[in-house]
N, C-alpha and C positions, 0 to 999 in steps of 0.2 A: 580226216577223223580216225582212221587205224592209227594213225601216230600217237593220239591221243589216248585211244582204247589201249593200246602195247604200254604206254609209261604209266596209266593205271593199273594194268595187269601186275607190271613189275614192282611198281611201289605197294602195292596191297602185300606181294609176295616177300618183299624185305620187312615190311612189318610185322606181318603174320611169323616170320621165321626169328625177327630178333625177339618176341614175345617167348618162342619156344626157349632161344637162347637163353633170356634172363631166366625162366625158369629152372632151367639147367643149374644155372650159375647158383640159383636158390638152394638147389640140394649139394653143390659142391662146395660152399664156401665151408670154411673150417668149422667155426663154432656156430656163428648164429644162422645156422641153416633153418629151412621150413622143417627138417625133421627134428632138430633139436626143440624149435617152438612146439611143435606137432606131440614131442613125447611129453614136455612141460604140462601139457592139456592134457594129459591122460592117454594118449595114442601111442601104442608100443609098434616095434618096429615092421610086423607085420601087417597092421592098419597104415603104416603109412605106404607100404609097398603096394596096400591096395587104391590107396587114394591117388596115386602116381598112375597103378596100372589100369584104374578103370578110364582112364583118358582114351587109350588105346582101345580097348574095348567099344568104348561109345562112339569112338571115332570110325572105327570100323562098322557099326550097325549104321550111324549117320549116313557115311559113303554109299553102302550099298541102296537106305532106302531114298535119300536126295538125289543121286545118280539115276534111280528109277522114275522118279517123279519130275526131274527138272523141267520137264517142258509145260507139267501142268502149273509148276509154281512158277517158271520163269528163271533163265539164269540169271539176270540182272537184279531180278527180285531178291533171290537166293544168295547171292554174292552181297547185296546190302545187307539184307537180314543176318548175314552170317558175321558180317564185321560187326554190325551194333551187339550182336549178342557177346560175339567176343571181347569187344569194348568193355561190355558192363561186368562181365565174367572177371576180366582181368582187373577191373576196379574194386571189386567184390573179394575177389581173391587177396587182394592187399588188405581188405580190411578184417579178414577173418582172425586176425591179432587180436580183436576187441571182443570175440565170441567168447562165453565161458566155455570152460574146458566141459570134456566128456563127450557125451553120444553126441549132443548137439552140434559141436565143433566138428567132431567127426562126420555126421551125417551133411553137415553144410559145405564141408570140404568136398566129400563125394559128389554131390549134388551140383556144386559150381563147376567143379572140374570135368564131368560129365556132361553139362549143358554147353562149357566152352569147347569140348570136344565136337560137338554135334554142331555148334557154330563155326569152327575151325574147317569141317566135313564140308559145311555148305559153301564156304569162301572158297576151298582148295577145288572142291569139283567142279563149281560153276565156272572158277578160273579157268581151267584146264580147258574144258566144253567151251568157252568164250574164244579161247587163243585158237583152238583148231576150227573153230566156226569162221571167224573173224580172218585167219590167216589158213587157209585151207593145204593152201600150196607149201607152207614153211611152217609145218608144224614142229620139225625137229629144231628147227632155227631157232624159234618163238620159244620153245622148251628150254632149251641150251640158254639162250637170253636170260631166261626167268632164273634160272640155277644161277648164273650170277650172283644176281640179287639174293638169292638163298645163302648164297655164302657170304656175301656182305653182311646178313643177317647174323649168321652163324658168328663171325669173326668179329663184329661190333656189339653183338648183344651181351657177353658174360663182362668185358672191360668197362662198356658204359653201365651196364645193371649194375655191376660191381661198385663203380663209383659213386652211381645214386644212394644205393644201399649203405656203405659206410659213411657218405658223406649226410644222410637225411634219413635214414634209418629203413624199417623196413616196409613201410606202406608206400613212400614216395615213387620208388619206381614202378610198382603197378599202377600209381594214378598217372603218371607221366604217359605210359605205354598206354593204359586204358583212353586217354583224353586222345594222344594221338591216331590210334585206332578208329574214334567216334568222328576224328575229323576228317578222313577217309568215308566215311557215309556221304555227305553232300558232294564231295568231289566225284565220287563214281556216279549218283544220281544226274548229274551233269555230264561227265564223258561218256559213260557206257551207253551202247545202241540197245534197244529194246528190239529185240528177234522173236518174230511170231515164226512157230513151227507147228506141226502136226504132230500129237502123240503116237508112239507106234507099241503095237503088241509084242512086241520083242522082249525078252528078259534075260538076266543074267544067266537062267541056265543053258539058255540058248547059245551063248558065248561060251561057257563054260565046257560045251559039249566038244567042242573044236581041241583036238590034242594041241595045235600049235596055241592057242591060246592058254592054253593049261601050262604048256611048258614054259611061256614065257610068264607066267603069273609066279610060277617057282622061282625063275629067276628074279623077278622083281622082288618074292619074300626074301631071297638069299642077300642080297642088296641091302636093302633094311634091318635085317637081322644083323647083318656084319655091322652096319651103324650103329645100330641099337647095342651091341656087345662092345665095341670101344667106347663107346660113352659111357657104360657102367663098369667097365674093368680097366681101360688104359691107365687113369689118371693113378689110380691106386699103385698098378704095376709099376709104372716110371718113377713112383715117389720110393717105392719099397726096394725097387733092384738097382735104381741110379741115384740115390737120396738126391732127388731134386726136388726144389720148393714148388709149390703149386704155381706161380706165374711162370717158370721154366716148361711146368707141363702145359701151360696155355699156349706157348710159344709152340712148342710139339704138336700140339693140336692142328696149328697151321700148316704144317706140312701134309693133312688131309685136304684142309679145305681150299687151298689155295691154287692145288692142281686140278682140283674138281672144278672151281669155278673158273679158271684161266681156260681147262678143256672143253667145258660145254660147250659154248656158243661156235667154236671151231667144228668139233664134232657134227654139231646139229647143222650146220651148214653144209658142212661135205654130205651128210647122209640126205639132207634134202635134196642137192645138187645131183648127188649119185644114189639113187634108192636102193640100188642092188648091193651094195656095201653094208648095209644095216646087218646083215647075220653075219658077215665077217668081222664088224666092229664089236656085235655083241658076244660072238665064238671068243676074238682073240682078249677082249676085256674079260671075258669069265675065267677064263686061265690065268690071265695076269694078276686077277684077283685074288684066285688062288694061291698063286705062287707065292704073292705079299703078305696073305696071312699065315703061310706056312712058315716063312722067314721071318715074321714079325716078334716073334719068341725069342728065337727060332723053335722050332719043334725039336723037341730031344731027340727023336730017333736019326735027325740029322747032324747032330753032333757038332755043332756049329758055336761058337763062345758068343756071348750075349754082349752085344757093342751097341751104343747110344747111337752113334750113326748110321748105323744097321736099321736102326727102328726108326729114325727120321725117314731114312730112303723108301722105307718098304711102306710108310704111310704116305708120302706122295706117289708111290705106284699104285697104293689101293684110290687113292685119290682118283687121279686120272683113270684108271680102269674101269670106276665105277662111273665115270663120266660117257666112257667105251660102249658101257652096257645100259647104261639108264636113259641117256638121251634116244637112242633108236627105238626103244620099246613102246612107247607110247605110240608115235605114228604106225608101226608095226602091227600093234593089236588093232588099230581103227582101220589100217587095209585088211585085215585077217576078216575083220565085221564085215566090212562091204561086199570082200570077195565071196563071203559064207551066205548074200542074202540079206545082210541088214541095211534095211532103208539108211539113205545119206541125209544126214541129219543132226539137228540138235539132239534128238532122243537117244540115239546112237550114242552120240559123241557124251552125253549123259552118263550113258550106261558103264562106258568105256573108262570115262574120269573116275567114276563111282568104283568100279571094279580095281581099280587100279589104287585108288586111296584106301581100297578096304584090304587088299593084299600088301601094301606097305605099313598098315598099321599093324596087320597081323604078325608080321615080320620085325616091327619095332615094340611089341611085346616078348615075342619069343625070345630075341636077340640077349635083352637083359636079364630078362629071367633066367632062362636055359643057359645061357653063358656062364651069367655069375654063378650057377649051383656049379657047373663044370669046372668053373676055376676054384672054387670052394674046393671041391672032392679031391678034384685032381691039381691042376696048375693051369696058369695064364697061357702056357706055352702049349699045353695039350687043345684047351680050350680055342686057342686061335687053330691051331691045326684043324681041330673039327670043322669050324668057321670055313676055313679054306676048303676041306673037302666037300661041303655042301655047294661051295661056287663051282668048284670043279666038276660035279655031279650037275648041275645045272647048265653048264657050259659043253658037258660033254653030249648029253642028251640033244640040247637045242642043235649043234653040230651036226648031230647023227639025223636029227629032222631034215634039216636042210640039204643033206647031203642026198636023202633018200626021197626027197620032195624036191625036186627041181625048181628054182624060182621063176615063178611067174611074170609078166609085165606087169608094172607099177600100174597101180588103176587109180587114177586122179579123180577127186570129185566133179561131177557135171556141175560146171559154174552157172548153166540154163537153171538148174534147181536151186538158187540163190535169189532170182530175181523176185521173188516175194517176202525175201524177208529181208528188207532193208538195206541192198546192196548198194543203192545210191549215195547211203554214206560213207561206205568204204572209197568210194572215187572224190569226194568232197575234197 
């Protein structure tokens, strides 16, 4: 059964990420983008920014609420409902082109995007919690494997979505992906186990009172804000600086996703086998991320010539260093929660998953908005350098904490506590 569960979780991640990638393609296509369509229907650039920005805000709120009440709702129910809601919103988003322009169009766009964000938050929060519950001693390995499928979705989403868009028009890509997501609903109903768990009185505030958790949350924020910054600014910078076509820019972005996808499962397996190395990976990964962003432009104060090969190499460094930092964080937060008295079980895992999703969404909102503003006022080089500075601060304070707080013995979940939670399913 565990093999079926892992397949279902991996496939869900790839499908959800492919939808996000296709939405990104909708924003980046030269002429027939959602932005241009929205402007024709009376939406200004500011309103278009609000339409896309509301996704991160709704995802943040949804992650916190759903993560807190995952036991009451049920992890399986939350995942299935999240997939169903996301599939419906995907189809509706493709049909918005038929809606009359003006306030009605704008309001429906915001509503659909916000509801879709909540559905996505439910699917991802429950996926992470189920992964940690079903594979308690291999959390980083499973998370690293999930990120392979995340990279697959990011790689295939833009070209496949772009082909559907150019061949069949605006609506078809969303219809196809919506139906694809809908097919996942009965598959998950059949495969995923129902996990019974007791609710906990613990809260997010209890988690955030811990200094280590706060530092780890800041590191998560720097990771997602860095990715959001690159998503919003790198394509335009590469086109203007190196006179590249849109297709070549897409190939350059593979330099970020491939090292991340390849490194994630290896790092996950190693850090599960040797948990004491998590702090080393996060510290080194944070410093490497900072170096990558400093040399990406490169930073003006370094006086290094701008070269395309340097840009590609630094993207590869950033991609691999993100894997070094991101993969160990989730099991490290879980360990920290258990070490500070949180009950072992689905309730704590749901809160950790919700907190992870909420902080990630905050960074994905901050990165494009603030990064674009800095790029507009100063330059891409300075904006990338500032992003590298944020990553360095996270690594510095995290290393300082681990040096001043010697690592304790890794605490593994008590397998006896899982006997009442459908454990026989895992032995089939």
